C-alpha positions in Angstrom: -34.0 101.1 194.6 -34.7 104.0 192.8 -34.3 103.7 188.5 -30.9 102.0 187.3 -29.7 105.3 185.8 -29.8 107.1 188.8 -28.1 104.4 190.8 -25.4 104.3 188.5 -24.5 108.0 188.3 -24.7 107.5 192.2 -22.3 104.9 192.5 -20.0 106.5 189.8 -19.8 109.9 191.8 -19.1 107.9 195.1 -16.5 105.6 193.5 -14.9 109.2 192.1 -15.0 110.8 195.7 -13.9 107.9 197.5 -10.8 107.3 195.4 -9.8 110.8 195.2 -10.4 111.6 199.2 -7.8 109.1 199.5 -5.2 111.2 198.1 -6.8 114.6 199.3 -8.7 114.0 202.4 -9.3 117.3 203.2 -11.1 118.3 199.8 -14.2 117.0 197.8 -13.6 115.6 194.2 -17.2 116.8 192.9 -19.1 120.3 193.5 -22.5 120.6 193.7 -22.9 122.0 190.5 -21.9 119.9 187.8 -22.7 122.5 185.1 -19.6 124.3 185.3 -16.9 125.0 182.7 -14.3 122.6 182.3 -11.7 125.1 182.7 -13.3 125.6 186.0 -13.7 122.0 186.9 -10.1 121.5 185.9 -8.9 124.1 188.3 -10.6 123.4 191.2 -10.1 119.3 191.0 -7.6 118.3 193.6 -6.7 115.4 191.3 -5.8 117.9 188.5 -6.3 115.5 186.0 -8.2 114.9 182.5 -9.9 112.1 184.2 -11.9 114.1 186.6 -12.9 116.8 183.6 -13.7 113.3 181.6 -15.9 111.6 184.4 -17.9 115.4 184.9 -18.5 115.9 181.4 -19.7 112.1 180.7 -22.2 112.3 183.4 -23.7 115.3 181.7 -24.5 113.2 178.6 -26.6 110.9 180.2 -29.6 113.1 181.8 -32.7 111.2 183.4 -34.6 109.6 180.6 -37.7 108.3 180.3 -38.5 104.5 181.9 -38.8 102.3 178.7 -35.5 103.8 177.5 -33.8 102.7 180.9 -35.0 99.1 180.0 -33.2 98.7 177.1 -30.2 101.1 177.9 -29.3 100.4 181.5 -26.6 97.7 180.6 -24.5 100.1 178.8 -24.6 102.9 181.1 -23.1 99.9 183.7 -20.4 99.4 181.4 -19.8 103.0 180.9 -19.7 103.6 184.4 -17.0 100.7 184.8 -14.9 102.4 182.5 -15.1 105.7 183.7 -14.2 104.5 187.2 -11.2 102.8 185.7 -10.1 106.1 184.0 -10.8 108.0 187.1 -8.6 105.6 189.1 -5.7 105.7 186.8 -5.7 109.6 187.0 -6.0 110.0 190.8 -3.9 107.2 192.3 -1.4 106.3 189.6 2.0 108.5 190.4 5.2 108.8 188.3 7.4 106.5 189.4 10.5 108.5 191.2 13.5 108.5 189.6 16.4 106.6 190.7 18.6 108.8 193.3 22.0 109.5 192.5 24.6 108.8 195.4 25.1 111.3 197.7 27.8 114.1 196.6 31.4 113.6 198.2 30.4 110.4 200.2 33.3 107.9 200.3 32.4 105.0 198.2 33.7 101.6 199.3 37.0 101.1 197.9 37.5 104.8 197.3 40.7 106.0 197.1 40.8 110.0 196.7 38.3 112.3 198.3 37.9 116.0 197.4 38.4 118.6 200.1 37.5 122.3 200.3 35.5 124.2 197.5 35.5 123.5 194.0 35.9 126.8 192.2 36.3 128.1 188.5 37.5 131.1 187.0 36.4 132.4 183.6 34.8 135.6 181.9 32.5 137.7 184.3 28.9 137.5 183.1 30.0 134.7 180.6 31.1 131.1 181.5 33.8 129.1 183.5 36.9 128.3 181.8 38.7 126.2 184.5 37.8 124.5 187.3 39.9 123.8 190.4 39.9 121.3 193.5 41.9 119.5 195.8 42.2 116.0 196.6 43.7 114.0 199.4 43.7 110.4 200.4 40.8 108.5 201.8 41.2 107.3 205.3 43.6 104.5 205.4 44.6 104.3 201.9 47.9 103.8 200.3 49.9 106.5 198.3 48.7 107.3 194.8 50.9 107.8 191.9 49.1 110.9 190.1 51.0 110.6 187.3 48.7 107.2 186.8 45.3 109.3 187.2 42.7 110.0 184.6 40.5 113.1 184.6 36.7 112.6 183.0 35.0 115.9 182.7 31.2 115.5 181.8 27.9 118.2 181.5 24.7 117.7 179.9 26.3 118.2 176.3 29.7 116.3 176.1 31.7 114.4 178.0 35.7 114.1 177.5 38.8 113.2 178.7 41.4 115.5 179.7 45.4 114.8 179.3 47.6 116.0 181.7 49.9 118.8 181.2 54.0 118.0 180.1 55.3 117.1 183.5 52.1 116.7 185.3 52.7 120.4 186.9 51.2 123.9 185.5 48.6 125.6 184.7 46.8 123.8 182.1 45.9 124.7 178.5 42.7 123.7 176.8 41.9 119.8 177.0 44.2 119.6 179.7 44.5 119.2 183.4 47.5 119.8 185.8 48.8 120.1 189.6 49.3 124.0 190.6 49.9 123.6 194.4 50.6 120.5 196.7 49.7 121.3 200.5 51.6 119.4 203.4 54.2 118.3 201.0 56.1 115.2 202.5 59.8 114.6 201.3 60.9 115.9 198.3 58.6 117.4 195.7 56.9 114.5 193.7 53.9 113.7 191.6 53.0 110.9 194.4 50.4 111.8 196.9 51.4 110.7 200.5 49.2 110.5 203.9 48.3 114.4 204.9 49.3 115.6 201.4 46.7 117.5 199.1 46.7 117.8 195.8 45.1 120.8 194.0 44.5 120.0 190.3 43.2 122.5 187.4 41.4 121.4 184.8 40.4 123.4 181.5 38.0 121.1 179.4 37.0 122.4 176.1 33.6 122.9 176.6 32.8 126.3 178.4 30.7 125.9 181.6 27.4 128.4 181.8 25.8 129.6 184.6 23.4 127.0 186.4 24.6 123.8 184.4 25.7 120.8 186.2 28.8 118.6 185.6 30.5 115.5 186.9 33.9 114.8 187.2 35.5 111.4 187.8 38.9 111.1 188.8 40.0 107.3 188.2 43.2 105.9 190.1 45.2 102.5 189.2 43.5 100.8 191.8 40.3 101.3 193.6 36.9 103.0 192.7 37.1 106.5 191.3 36.5 109.5 192.8 33.3 111.3 191.6 31.6 114.2 192.2 28.9 116.6 190.7 28.8 120.5 191.0 26.7 123.2 189.6 28.2 126.5 188.0 26.7 129.4 190.2 23.9 131.4 188.8 26.1 134.5 188.6 29.6 134.4 187.3 32.7 136.2 187.7 36.3 136.5 186.7 37.7 134.6 189.4 37.0 132.2 192.5 33.5 131.1 191.5 32.4 128.7 193.7 30.4 125.6 192.3 27.4 124.1 194.1 27.5 120.6 195.6 24.8 118.6 195.0 
């Protein structure tokens, strides 16, 4: 059977190989030479964890001792071996919990009244930031007309959240902190602020926060009834003066 320390060391190494091979079947956890540097161990280990380096280090601390020493100490080695296996298992088998996924952008949610159509664009300073964002909405399939004078629009980025107010009369190019309807497509009947079937309202917002390149924003359009329209976009990596198309997530 062999001396106790040799059995324990072999058992630890075998358990380590078995545990990590479950995650990395094509690679071996341990190299034949356990005296290599810790940096090399860390680089080559498929688990790439402190547990891998620690087991190597700990095994080098316990060279074969004379038999009379083992008679007294082998219980301690067994306890240490079990602890090391526990650490290695945590390092190789545990995974960080996946972050909860956000609902897909632009997918119509149950009870949602408005949907976006076309591109979301922004204007601003070339090489700088976006000042205004423009998007177009229409009715979701089967929904009833919406009074656009009763909606509210919320803008949020990674720094701040703000509720925008409508411009006077609800139509026009918005100053800072406001939103306005700048165009109506397929208008039904006399001009009004009621979104009817087949109509499309193009809205421009001018938040107080400037939008730099690569920053994500969330826009929420709340209607008097039904679920709000929520969509996310990311500013492009390069900003020009006009018609920057924001990237859908």
